[in-house]
Every structure is written in structure tokens, then in C-alpha cells.
mmCIF file of the C-alpha atoms, coordinates in Angstrom:
data_MODEL
# 
_entry.id   MODEL 
# 
loop_
_atom_site.group_PDB 
_atom_site.id 
_atom_site.type_symbol 
_atom_site.label_atom_id 
_atom_site.label_alt_id 
_atom_site.label_comp_id 
_atom_site.label_asym_id 
_atom_site.label_entity_id 
_atom_site.label_seq_id 
_atom_site.pdbx_PDB_ins_code 
_atom_site.Cartn_x 
_atom_site.Cartn_y 
_atom_site.Cartn_z 
_atom_site.occupancy 
_atom_site.B_iso_or_equiv 
_atom_site.pdbx_formal_charge 
_atom_site.auth_seq_id 
_atom_site.auth_comp_id 
_atom_site.auth_asym_id 
_atom_site.auth_atom_id 
_atom_site.pdbx_PDB_model_num 
ATOM 1   C CA . MET A 1 1   ? -5.756  10.652  14.692  1.00 0.00 ? 1   MET A CA 1 
ATOM 2   C CA . VAL A 1 2   ? -5.416  8.771   11.400  1.00 0.00 ? 2   VAL A CA 1 
ATOM 3   C CA . TRP A 1 3   ? -5.773  5.009   11.819  1.00 0.00 ? 3   TRP A CA 1 
ATOM 4   C CA . ARG A 1 4   ? -5.125  2.341   9.206   1.00 0.00 ? 4   ARG A CA 1 
ATOM 5   C CA . HIS A 1 5   ? -7.378  -0.710  9.046   1.00 0.00 ? 5   HIS A CA 1 
ATOM 6   C CA . GLY A 1 6   ? -6.339  -4.181  10.183  1.00 0.00 ? 6   GLY A CA 1 
ATOM 7   C CA . ARG A 1 7   ? -4.927  -6.908  7.962   1.00 0.00 ? 7   ARG A CA 1 
ATOM 8   C CA . THR A 1 8   ? -6.905  -8.423  5.105   1.00 0.00 ? 8   THR A CA 1 
ATOM 9   C CA . PRO A 1 9   ? -6.274  -11.580 3.072   1.00 0.00 ? 9   PRO A CA 1 
ATOM 10  C CA . TRP A 1 10  ? -5.036  -9.399  0.221   1.00 0.00 ? 10  TRP A CA 1 
ATOM 11  C CA . ASN A 1 11  ? -2.599  -7.624  2.556   1.00 0.00 ? 11  ASN A CA 1 
ATOM 12  C CA . ALA A 1 12  ? -1.222  -11.026 3.517   1.00 0.00 ? 12  ALA A CA 1 
ATOM 13  C CA . GLU A 1 13  ? -0.882  -11.932 -0.172  1.00 0.00 ? 13  GLU A CA 1 
ATOM 14  C CA . LYS A 1 14  ? 0.612   -8.481  -0.959  1.00 0.00 ? 14  LYS A CA 1 
ATOM 15  C CA . ARG A 1 15  ? -2.142  -7.715  -3.437  1.00 0.00 ? 15  ARG A CA 1 
ATOM 16  C CA . PHE A 1 16  ? -3.025  -4.148  -4.398  1.00 0.00 ? 16  PHE A CA 1 
ATOM 17  C CA . GLN A 1 17  ? -6.450  -3.573  -2.861  1.00 0.00 ? 17  GLN A CA 1 
ATOM 18  C CA . GLY A 1 18  ? -7.364  -0.046  -3.895  1.00 0.00 ? 18  GLY A CA 1 
ATOM 19  C CA . GLN A 1 19  ? -11.114 0.399   -3.608  1.00 0.00 ? 19  GLN A CA 1 
ATOM 20  C CA . THR A 1 20  ? -11.936 -3.306  -3.882  1.00 0.00 ? 20  THR A CA 1 
ATOM 21  C CA . ASP A 1 21  ? -13.989 -4.144  -0.790  1.00 0.00 ? 21  ASP A CA 1 
ATOM 22  C CA . VAL A 1 22  ? -11.868 -6.787  0.948   1.00 0.00 ? 22  VAL A CA 1 
ATOM 23  C CA . PRO A 1 23  ? -12.787 -7.706  4.574   1.00 0.00 ? 23  PRO A CA 1 
ATOM 24  C CA . LEU A 1 24  ? -10.419 -8.189  7.503   1.00 0.00 ? 24  LEU A CA 1 
ATOM 25  C CA . ASP A 1 25  ? -9.003  -11.643 8.117   1.00 0.00 ? 25  ASP A CA 1 
ATOM 26  C CA . ASP A 1 26  ? -8.755  -13.178 11.596  1.00 0.00 ? 26  ASP A CA 1 
ATOM 27  C CA . VAL A 1 27  ? -5.427  -11.458 12.218  1.00 0.00 ? 27  VAL A CA 1 
ATOM 28  C CA . GLY A 1 28  ? -6.919  -8.123  11.175  1.00 0.00 ? 28  GLY A CA 1 
ATOM 29  C CA . LEU A 1 29  ? -9.882  -8.560  13.506  1.00 0.00 ? 29  LEU A CA 1 
ATOM 30  C CA . ALA A 1 30  ? -7.536  -9.273  16.412  1.00 0.00 ? 30  ALA A CA 1 
ATOM 31  C CA . GLN A 1 31  ? -5.396  -6.252  15.477  1.00 0.00 ? 31  GLN A CA 1 
ATOM 32  C CA . ALA A 1 32  ? -8.452  -3.999  15.471  1.00 0.00 ? 32  ALA A CA 1 
ATOM 33  C CA . GLU A 1 33  ? -9.594  -5.216  18.872  1.00 0.00 ? 33  GLU A CA 1 
ATOM 34  C CA . GLN A 1 34  ? -6.135  -4.790  20.381  1.00 0.00 ? 34  GLN A CA 1 
ATOM 35  C CA . ALA A 1 35  ? -5.640  -1.304  18.914  1.00 0.00 ? 35  ALA A CA 1 
ATOM 36  C CA . ALA A 1 36  ? -9.124  -0.245  19.976  1.00 0.00 ? 36  ALA A CA 1 
ATOM 37  C CA . ARG A 1 37  ? -8.328  -1.019  23.598  1.00 0.00 ? 37  ARG A CA 1 
ATOM 38  C CA . VAL A 1 38  ? -5.392  1.397   23.419  1.00 0.00 ? 38  VAL A CA 1 
ATOM 39  C CA . LEU A 1 39  ? -7.199  4.125   21.487  1.00 0.00 ? 39  LEU A CA 1 
ATOM 40  C CA . ALA A 1 40  ? -10.217 4.046   23.783  1.00 0.00 ? 40  ALA A CA 1 
ATOM 41  C CA . ALA A 1 41  ? -7.968  5.533   26.473  1.00 0.00 ? 41  ALA A CA 1 
ATOM 42  C CA . LEU A 1 42  ? -7.897  8.770   24.460  1.00 0.00 ? 42  LEU A CA 1 
ATOM 43  C CA . GLY A 1 43  ? -11.608 9.254   24.998  1.00 0.00 ? 43  GLY A CA 1 
ATOM 44  C CA . PRO A 1 44  ? -12.338 10.038  21.341  1.00 0.00 ? 44  PRO A CA 1 
ATOM 45  C CA . GLU A 1 45  ? -15.217 12.367  20.635  1.00 0.00 ? 45  GLU A CA 1 
ATOM 46  C CA . ARG A 1 46  ? -15.940 11.276  17.098  1.00 0.00 ? 46  ARG A CA 1 
ATOM 47  C CA . ILE A 1 47  ? -15.108 8.362   14.781  1.00 0.00 ? 47  ILE A CA 1 
ATOM 48  C CA . VAL A 1 48  ? -15.306 8.608   11.004  1.00 0.00 ? 48  VAL A CA 1 
ATOM 49  C CA . SER A 1 49  ? -14.381 5.820   8.607   1.00 0.00 ? 49  SER A CA 1 
ATOM 50  C CA . SER A 1 50  ? -14.000 4.946   4.980   1.00 0.00 ? 50  SER A CA 1 
ATOM 51  C CA . ASP A 1 51  ? -17.105 3.093   3.854   1.00 0.00 ? 51  ASP A CA 1 
ATOM 52  C CA . LEU A 1 52  ? -15.046 0.070   2.775   1.00 0.00 ? 52  LEU A CA 1 
ATOM 53  C CA . THR A 1 53  ? -15.592 -2.966  5.005   1.00 0.00 ? 53  THR A CA 1 
ATOM 54  C CA . ARG A 1 54  ? -12.004 -3.315  6.236   1.00 0.00 ? 54  ARG A CA 1 
ATOM 55  C CA . ALA A 1 55  ? -11.976 0.246   7.595   1.00 0.00 ? 55  ALA A CA 1 
ATOM 56  C CA . ARG A 1 56  ? -15.542 0.169   8.956   1.00 0.00 ? 56  ARG A CA 1 
ATOM 57  C CA . THR A 1 57  ? -14.903 -3.064  10.831  1.00 0.00 ? 57  THR A CA 1 
ATOM 58  C CA . THR A 1 58  ? -11.719 -1.609  12.317  1.00 0.00 ? 58  THR A CA 1 
ATOM 59  C CA . ALA A 1 59  ? -13.556 1.546   13.387  1.00 0.00 ? 59  ALA A CA 1 
ATOM 60  C CA . GLN A 1 60  ? -16.418 -0.467  14.871  1.00 0.00 ? 60  GLN A CA 1 
ATOM 61  C CA . ALA A 1 61  ? -14.025 -2.188  17.280  1.00 0.00 ? 61  ALA A CA 1 
ATOM 62  C CA . LEU A 1 62  ? -13.347 1.226   18.833  1.00 0.00 ? 62  LEU A CA 1 
ATOM 63  C CA . ALA A 1 63  ? -17.000 2.231   18.685  1.00 0.00 ? 63  ALA A CA 1 
ATOM 64  C CA . ASP A 1 64  ? -17.962 -0.891  20.631  1.00 0.00 ? 64  ASP A CA 1 
ATOM 65  C CA . LEU A 1 65  ? -15.675 0.181   23.485  1.00 0.00 ? 65  LEU A CA 1 
ATOM 66  C CA . THR A 1 66  ? -16.558 3.866   23.516  1.00 0.00 ? 66  THR A CA 1 
ATOM 67  C CA . GLY A 1 67  ? -20.275 3.836   22.746  1.00 0.00 ? 67  GLY A CA 1 
ATOM 68  C CA . LEU A 1 68  ? -19.743 6.163   19.790  1.00 0.00 ? 68  LEU A CA 1 
ATOM 69  C CA . ASP A 1 69  ? -21.323 5.788   16.379  1.00 0.00 ? 69  ASP A CA 1 
ATOM 70  C CA . VAL A 1 70  ? -19.179 5.352   13.281  1.00 0.00 ? 70  VAL A CA 1 
ATOM 71  C CA . ALA A 1 71  ? -19.868 7.892   10.557  1.00 0.00 ? 71  ALA A CA 1 
ATOM 72  C CA . THR A 1 72  ? -18.715 6.875   7.076   1.00 0.00 ? 72  THR A CA 1 
ATOM 73  C CA . ASP A 1 73  ? -17.380 9.019   4.260   1.00 0.00 ? 73  ASP A CA 1 
ATOM 74  C CA . VAL A 1 74  ? -16.661 7.622   0.796   1.00 0.00 ? 74  VAL A CA 1 
ATOM 75  C CA . ASP A 1 75  ? -13.888 10.195  0.383   1.00 0.00 ? 75  ASP A CA 1 
ATOM 76  C CA . LEU A 1 76  ? -11.790 8.315   2.954   1.00 0.00 ? 76  LEU A CA 1 
ATOM 77  C CA . ARG A 1 77  ? -11.437 5.354   0.590   1.00 0.00 ? 77  ARG A CA 1 
ATOM 78  C CA . GLU A 1 78  ? -8.086  4.032   -0.567  1.00 0.00 ? 78  GLU A CA 1 
ATOM 79  C CA . THR A 1 79  ? -6.550  5.116   -3.870  1.00 0.00 ? 79  THR A CA 1 
ATOM 80  C CA . HIS A 1 80  ? -8.530  3.929   -6.871  1.00 0.00 ? 80  HIS A CA 1 
ATOM 81  C CA . ALA A 1 81  ? -6.001  1.769   -8.716  1.00 0.00 ? 81  ALA A CA 1 
ATOM 82  C CA . GLY A 1 82  ? -7.940  0.642   -11.764 1.00 0.00 ? 82  GLY A CA 1 
ATOM 83  C CA . GLN A 1 83  ? -6.348  -2.346  -13.501 1.00 0.00 ? 83  GLN A CA 1 
ATOM 84  C CA . TRP A 1 84  ? -3.859  -2.918  -10.669 1.00 0.00 ? 84  TRP A CA 1 
ATOM 85  C CA . GLU A 1 85  ? -6.447  -3.913  -8.096  1.00 0.00 ? 85  GLU A CA 1 
ATOM 86  C CA . GLY A 1 86  ? -6.185  -7.565  -7.123  1.00 0.00 ? 86  GLY A CA 1 
ATOM 87  C CA . LEU A 1 87  ? -2.678  -7.926  -8.547  1.00 0.00 ? 87  LEU A CA 1 
ATOM 88  C CA . ASN A 1 88  ? 0.507   -8.452  -6.547  1.00 0.00 ? 88  ASN A CA 1 
ATOM 89  C CA . ARG A 1 89  ? 3.699   -6.501  -7.287  1.00 0.00 ? 89  ARG A CA 1 
ATOM 90  C CA . ASP A 1 90  ? 5.198   -9.169  -9.546  1.00 0.00 ? 90  ASP A CA 1 
ATOM 91  C CA . GLU A 1 91  ? 2.003   -9.356  -11.600 1.00 0.00 ? 91  GLU A CA 1 
ATOM 92  C CA . ILE A 1 92  ? 1.903   -5.563  -11.948 1.00 0.00 ? 92  ILE A CA 1 
ATOM 93  C CA . GLU A 1 93  ? 5.534   -5.479  -13.062 1.00 0.00 ? 93  GLU A CA 1 
ATOM 94  C CA . GLU A 1 94  ? 4.874   -8.225  -15.601 1.00 0.00 ? 94  GLU A CA 1 
ATOM 95  C CA . ARG A 1 95  ? 1.763   -6.634  -17.090 1.00 0.00 ? 95  ARG A CA 1 
ATOM 96  C CA . PHE A 1 96  ? 2.803   -2.975  -16.760 1.00 0.00 ? 96  PHE A CA 1 
ATOM 97  C CA . PRO A 1 97  ? 6.614   -2.847  -16.982 1.00 0.00 ? 97  PRO A CA 1 
ATOM 98  C CA . GLY A 1 98  ? 8.116   0.169   -15.201 1.00 0.00 ? 98  GLY A CA 1 
ATOM 99  C CA . ALA A 1 99  ? 4.756   1.440   -13.993 1.00 0.00 ? 99  ALA A CA 1 
ATOM 100 C CA . MET A 1 100 ? 5.367   0.722   -10.307 1.00 0.00 ? 100 MET A CA 1 
ATOM 101 C CA . GLU A 1 101 ? 8.658   2.590   -10.326 1.00 0.00 ? 101 GLU A CA 1 
ATOM 102 C CA . ALA A 1 102 ? 7.066   5.523   -12.157 1.00 0.00 ? 102 ALA A CA 1 
ATOM 103 C CA . TRP A 1 103 ? 4.212   5.661   -9.671  1.00 0.00 ? 103 TRP A CA 1 
ATOM 104 C CA . SER A 1 104 ? 6.630   5.636   -6.734  1.00 0.00 ? 104 SER A CA 1 
ATOM 105 C CA . ALA A 1 105 ? 8.590   8.565   -8.177  1.00 0.00 ? 105 ALA A CA 1 
ATOM 106 C CA . ASP A 1 106 ? 5.856   10.726  -9.706  1.00 0.00 ? 106 ASP A CA 1 
ATOM 107 C CA . PRO A 1 107 ? 2.946   12.138  -7.630  1.00 0.00 ? 107 PRO A CA 1 
ATOM 108 C CA . ASP A 1 108 ? 1.028   12.714  -10.857 1.00 0.00 ? 108 ASP A CA 1 
ATOM 109 C CA . ALA A 1 109 ? 1.227   9.071   -11.978 1.00 0.00 ? 109 ALA A CA 1 
ATOM 110 C CA . ARG A 1 110 ? -2.046  7.139   -12.041 1.00 0.00 ? 110 ARG A CA 1 
ATOM 111 C CA . PRO A 1 111 ? -1.771  3.541   -10.785 1.00 0.00 ? 111 PRO A CA 1 
ATOM 112 C CA . GLY A 1 112 ? -3.668  1.248   -13.123 1.00 0.00 ? 112 GLY A CA 1 
ATOM 113 C CA . GLY A 1 113 ? -5.242  4.317   -14.730 1.00 0.00 ? 113 GLY A CA 1 
ATOM 114 C CA . GLY A 1 114 ? -6.832  5.355   -11.425 1.00 0.00 ? 114 GLY A CA 1 
ATOM 115 C CA . GLU A 1 115 ? -6.167  8.327   -9.151  1.00 0.00 ? 115 GLU A CA 1 
ATOM 116 C CA . ASP A 1 116 ? -2.978  10.277  -8.667  1.00 0.00 ? 116 ASP A CA 1 
ATOM 117 C CA . ARG A 1 117 ? -1.779  11.143  -5.164  1.00 0.00 ? 117 ARG A CA 1 
ATOM 118 C CA . ARG A 1 118 ? -2.895  14.774  -5.323  1.00 0.00 ? 118 ARG A CA 1 
ATOM 119 C CA . GLU A 1 119 ? -6.458  13.696  -6.073  1.00 0.00 ? 119 GLU A CA 1 
ATOM 120 C CA . VAL A 1 120 ? -6.400  11.213  -3.203  1.00 0.00 ? 120 VAL A CA 1 
ATOM 121 C CA . SER A 1 121 ? -5.065  13.759  -0.719  1.00 0.00 ? 121 SER A CA 1 
ATOM 122 C CA . ALA A 1 122 ? -7.603  16.397  -1.783  1.00 0.00 ? 122 ALA A CA 1 
ATOM 123 C CA . ARG A 1 123 ? -10.618 14.193  -1.114  1.00 0.00 ? 123 ARG A CA 1 
ATOM 124 C CA . VAL A 1 124 ? -9.272  12.663  2.112   1.00 0.00 ? 124 VAL A CA 1 
ATOM 125 C CA . VAL A 1 125 ? -8.309  16.047  3.571   1.00 0.00 ? 125 VAL A CA 1 
ATOM 126 C CA . ALA A 1 126 ? -11.751 17.379  2.628   1.00 0.00 ? 126 ALA A CA 1 
ATOM 127 C CA . ALA A 1 127 ? -13.364 14.456  4.465   1.00 0.00 ? 127 ALA A CA 1 
ATOM 128 C CA . ILE A 1 128 ? -11.216 15.116  7.545   1.00 0.00 ? 128 ILE A CA 1 
ATOM 129 C CA . GLU A 1 129 ? -12.160 18.800  7.499   1.00 0.00 ? 129 GLU A CA 1 
ATOM 130 C CA . ARG A 1 130 ? -15.851 17.866  7.367   1.00 0.00 ? 130 ARG A CA 1 
ATOM 131 C CA . ALA A 1 131 ? -15.408 15.485  10.292  1.00 0.00 ? 131 ALA A CA 1 
ATOM 132 C CA . LEU A 1 132 ? -13.636 18.176  12.329  1.00 0.00 ? 132 LEU A CA 1 
ATOM 133 C CA . ASP A 1 133 ? -16.538 20.591  11.912  1.00 0.00 ? 133 ASP A CA 1 
ATOM 134 C CA . GLY A 1 134 ? -18.238 21.036  15.283  1.00 0.00 ? 134 GLY A CA 1 
ATOM 135 C CA . LEU A 1 135 ? -15.633 19.022  17.208  1.00 0.00 ? 135 LEU A CA 1 
ATOM 136 C CA . SER A 1 136 ? -14.912 20.538  20.616  1.00 0.00 ? 136 SER A CA 1 
ATOM 137 C CA . ALA A 1 137 ? -11.683 22.506  21.048  1.00 0.00 ? 137 ALA A CA 1 
ATOM 138 C CA . ASP A 1 138 ? -9.911  19.658  22.846  1.00 0.00 ? 138 ASP A CA 1 
ATOM 139 C CA . GLY A 1 139 ? -11.830 16.802  21.222  1.00 0.00 ? 139 GLY A CA 1 
ATOM 140 C CA . THR A 1 140 ? -10.171 13.868  19.498  1.00 0.00 ? 140 THR A CA 1 
ATOM 141 C CA . LEU A 1 141 ? -11.246 12.742  16.031  1.00 0.00 ? 141 LEU A CA 1 
ATOM 142 C CA . VAL A 1 142 ? -10.345 9.199   14.956  1.00 0.00 ? 142 VAL A CA 1 
ATOM 143 C CA . VAL A 1 143 ? -10.222 8.667   11.195  1.00 0.00 ? 143 VAL A CA 1 
ATOM 144 C CA . ALA A 1 144 ? -10.215 5.021   10.075  1.00 0.00 ? 144 ALA A CA 1 
ATOM 145 C CA . THR A 1 145 ? -8.819  4.798   6.573   1.00 0.00 ? 145 THR A CA 1 
ATOM 146 C CA . HIS A 1 146 ? -6.188  3.090   4.390   1.00 0.00 ? 146 HIS A CA 1 
ATOM 147 C CA . GLY A 1 147 ? -2.420  3.064   3.974   1.00 0.00 ? 147 GLY A CA 1 
ATOM 148 C CA . GLY A 1 148 ? -2.073  5.096   0.795   1.00 0.00 ? 148 GLY A CA 1 
ATOM 149 C CA . SER A 1 149 ? -4.854  7.541   1.551   1.00 0.00 ? 149 SER A CA 1 
ATOM 150 C CA . ALA A 1 150 ? -3.496  8.083   5.066   1.00 0.00 ? 150 ALA A CA 1 
ATOM 151 C CA . ARG A 1 151 ? -0.003  8.897   3.807   1.00 0.00 ? 151 ARG A CA 1 
ATOM 152 C CA . ALA A 1 152 ? -1.287  11.298  1.153   1.00 0.00 ? 152 ALA A CA 1 
ATOM 153 C CA . ALA A 1 153 ? -3.528  13.097  3.641   1.00 0.00 ? 153 ALA A CA 1 
ATOM 154 C CA . ILE A 1 154 ? -0.870  13.376  6.334   1.00 0.00 ? 154 ILE A CA 1 
ATOM 155 C CA . GLY A 1 155 ? 1.670   14.676  3.826   1.00 0.00 ? 155 GLY A CA 1 
ATOM 156 C CA . ALA A 1 156 ? -0.789  17.300  2.642   1.00 0.00 ? 156 ALA A CA 1 
ATOM 157 C CA . LEU A 1 157 ? -1.846  18.322  6.170   1.00 0.00 ? 157 LEU A CA 1 
ATOM 158 C CA . LEU A 1 158 ? 1.794   18.800  7.138   1.00 0.00 ? 158 LEU A CA 1 
ATOM 159 C CA . GLY A 1 159 ? 2.400   20.942  4.063   1.00 0.00 ? 159 GLY A CA 1 
ATOM 160 C CA . LEU A 1 160 ? 4.972   18.596  2.528   1.00 0.00 ? 160 LEU A CA 1 
ATOM 161 C CA . PRO A 1 161 ? 5.442   18.811  -1.253  1.00 0.00 ? 161 PRO A CA 1 
ATOM 162 C CA . PRO A 1 162 ? 3.786   15.799  -2.929  1.00 0.00 ? 162 PRO A CA 1 
ATOM 163 C CA . GLU A 1 163 ? 7.127   14.573  -4.245  1.00 0.00 ? 163 GLU A CA 1 
ATOM 164 C CA . HIS A 1 164 ? 8.254   14.194  -0.606  1.00 0.00 ? 164 HIS A CA 1 
ATOM 165 C CA . TRP A 1 165 ? 5.247   12.238  0.684   1.00 0.00 ? 165 TRP A CA 1 
ATOM 166 C CA . ALA A 1 166 ? 7.159   9.021   0.061   1.00 0.00 ? 166 ALA A CA 1 
ATOM 167 C CA . ALA A 1 167 ? 9.389   10.038  2.988   1.00 0.00 ? 167 ALA A CA 1 
ATOM 168 C CA . LEU A 1 168 ? 6.464   8.889   5.141   1.00 0.00 ? 168 LEU A CA 1 
ATOM 169 C CA . VAL A 1 169 ? 6.338   5.102   5.269   1.00 0.00 ? 169 VAL A CA 1 
ATOM 170 C CA . VAL A 1 170 ? 2.974   3.468   4.672   1.00 0.00 ? 170 VAL A CA 1 
ATOM 171 C CA . LEU A 1 171 ? 1.268   2.838   8.000   1.00 0.00 ? 171 LEU A CA 1 
ATOM 172 C CA . ALA A 1 172 ? 1.382   -0.749  9.213   1.00 0.00 ? 172 ALA A CA 1 
ATOM 173 C CA . ASN A 1 173 ? -1.935  -2.546  9.584   1.00 0.00 ? 173 ASN A CA 1 
ATOM 174 C CA . CYS A 1 174 ? -3.838  -1.030  12.515  1.00 0.00 ? 174 CYS A CA 1 
ATOM 175 C CA . ALA A 1 175 ? -1.071  1.497   13.257  1.00 0.00 ? 175 ALA A CA 1 
ATOM 176 C CA . TRP A 1 176 ? -2.004  5.143   13.684  1.00 0.00 ? 176 TRP A CA 1 
ATOM 177 C CA . SER A 1 177 ? -0.605  8.640   13.469  1.00 0.00 ? 177 SER A CA 1 
ATOM 178 C CA . VAL A 1 178 ? -1.467  11.508  15.797  1.00 0.00 ? 178 VAL A CA 1 
ATOM 179 C CA . LEU A 1 179 ? -1.694  15.062  14.525  1.00 0.00 ? 179 LEU A CA 1 
ATOM 180 C CA . ALA A 1 180 ? -2.330  17.933  16.935  1.00 0.00 ? 180 ALA A CA 1 
ATOM 181 C CA . GLU A 1 181 ? -3.837  21.201  15.768  1.00 0.00 ? 181 GLU A CA 1 
ATOM 182 C CA . ASN A 1 182 ? -1.739  24.263  16.533  1.00 0.00 ? 182 ASN A CA 1 
ATOM 183 C CA . THR A 1 183 ? -4.048  26.920  17.946  1.00 0.00 ? 183 THR A CA 1 
ATOM 184 C CA . GLY A 1 184 ? -1.287  29.501  18.375  1.00 0.00 ? 184 GLY A CA 1 
ATOM 185 C CA . PRO A 1 185 ? -0.633  32.441  16.042  1.00 0.00 ? 185 PRO A CA 1 
ATOM 186 C CA . HIS A 1 186 ? 2.619   31.072  14.631  1.00 0.00 ? 186 HIS A CA 1 
ATOM 187 C CA . GLY A 1 187 ? 3.797   27.931  12.909  1.00 0.00 ? 187 GLY A CA 1 
ATOM 188 C CA . PRO A 1 188 ? 1.976   25.315  10.847  1.00 0.00 ? 188 PRO A CA 1 
ATOM 189 C CA . ARG A 1 189 ? -1.627  24.374  11.540  1.00 0.00 ? 189 ARG A CA 1 
ATOM 190 C CA . TRP A 1 190 ? -0.811  20.686  12.157  1.00 0.00 ? 190 TRP A CA 1 
ATOM 191 C CA . ARG A 1 191 ? 1.998   19.057  14.099  1.00 0.00 ? 191 ARG A CA 1 
ATOM 192 C CA . LEU A 1 192 ? 2.865   15.371  13.896  1.00 0.00 ? 192 LEU A CA 1 
ATOM 193 C CA . GLU A 1 193 ? 3.067   13.882  17.403  1.00 0.00 ? 193 GLU A CA 1 
ATOM 194 C CA . GLU A 1 194 ? 3.207   10.171  16.534  1.00 0.00 ? 194 GLU A CA 1 
ATOM 195 C CA . TYR A 1 195 ? 3.635   8.327   13.239  1.00 0.00 ? 195 TYR A CA 1 
ATOM 196 C CA . ASN A 1 196 ? 3.054   4.641   12.450  1.00 0.00 ? 196 ASN A CA 1 
ATOM 197 C CA . ALA A 1 197 ? 2.503   4.108   16.155  1.00 0.00 ? 197 ALA A CA 1 
ATOM 198 C CA . GLY A 1 198 ? 1.113   1.312   18.276  1.00 0.00 ? 198 GLY A CA 1 
ATOM 199 C CA . SER A 1 199 ? 1.155   3.234   21.541  1.00 0.00 ? 199 SER A CA 1 
ATOM 200 C CA . LEU A 1 200 ? -0.145  6.570   22.763  1.00 0.00 ? 200 LEU A CA 1 
ATOM 201 C CA . PRO A 1 201 ? 1.997   9.716   22.548  1.00 0.00 ? 201 PRO A CA 1 
ATOM 202 C CA . ILE A 1 202 ? 4.103   10.781  25.532  1.00 0.00 ? 202 ILE A CA 1 
ATOM 203 C CA . THR A 1 203 ? 4.519   14.482  26.298  1.00 0.00 ? 203 THR A CA 1 
ATOM 204 C CA . ALA A 1 204 ? 7.897   15.671  25.020  1.00 0.00 ? 204 ALA A CA 1 
ATOM 205 C CA . LEU A 1 205 ? 10.026  18.024  27.089  1.00 0.00 ? 205 LEU A CA 1 
ATOM 206 C CA . ALA A 1 206 ? 12.189  20.321  24.993  1.00 0.00 ? 206 ALA A CA 1 
ATOM 207 C CA . ASP A 1 207 ? 13.366  23.937  24.907  1.00 0.00 ? 207 ASP A CA 1 
ATOM 208 C CA . ASP A 1 208 ? 11.036  24.796  22.043  1.00 0.00 ? 208 ASP A CA 1 
ATOM 209 C CA . HIS A 1 209 ? 7.977   22.900  23.307  1.00 0.00 ? 209 HIS A CA 1 
# 
């Protein structure tokens, strides 16, 4: 499960956070507590989080209910956005005309001179793979991370071409996505069961299930 952190003051102000360490605001803290009560029902086996405060605090809300420890991995951080961090969209457009549109269209574009989407996905997927090591066959891993890094990782795990990752909307604050590993001999390794969700997945009944 990939879980985005709760709201921060910069989210509320629509500022590009990147790897700037912005804490949750009161709304974000309440979101984390509410989401944690739902996610605890899954009986997670392991929790791993970005080391940035907004993700760690979100993850800790679930840890407090489950008794698990929160491991941190710097590779789960949000996209490094260089000169864009701390700016809102209008300020970015004013200072870097056309750059936002270029970044939206081109997976190789570097926001503010920072990381491109392929670089972000590579490190986040690597962190997820490390966290999965030693997990029991039916165990649930909860990954607390960020909107952009979550989308890049999910797109990569599903095998989507980078130019199509934008088809996945950015997760809402404290929303999650559930990916199930396919242990059978055919088909992709990962299947998307829930995306940008606020409730637990319900078993689907279908001819090909």
C-alpha cells in the first residue's frame, strides 16, 4: 500500500514542497489519525516512510495503533524540485515561463533543476523493494510517501510508460493506493486494486478474476 501524507501548510497554500521539510498542519494531523484507523484494519506487517516530517508523522499515526515501528528511507522522499520549492504555481510561471507545462508533458524535464520523473521512480521503487524483502507471503507493507513520488512509483510498478504516468492523478492528502503482488505464472507482477482511496478494497467478482 502506498500512502500519501496528510495536509501541510504549504499544501493549503498550493506551494511546491519538494524535499523541503514541512510539517503537517492541524488538518493533516486529523487526516492521518482518521486514515490510520481505517488502515489498521488491514493488520499491516511493516511500515516504511520517507524521512521527511510530514510523511513520518503520518506513518506514526498508524504505528501508534498497530504497535509497529516506522522504518525510514530517504529514497521515499518527494521529488527534488530545486528552485521551485516554496513557490506556488503562479510564482513558478512568472519566474520560469513555460516550465510547468514542459514538466507536465516531458518525463525527462527537471523541475527547478531538480530530479526528473524517471530518477524519482527508480529510487522510490528501489526503496519499496528493500522494504518488501523478508515480508511474509501474505503480509501487507504500508509505504508513507508523497504525491509525486507515489505517482511515479506506481506508474513504474504497473509498467506504464513514463509519458503515461500523468494518467494517474496525484493522490489526495492521506489517500492511498493498494497494489497486490501477482504470484501466478502469468500477467504483470503488480495489480492495482485501489487508487486514491479513502476506504479499504472490496473483493471484485468478475469472469476473469
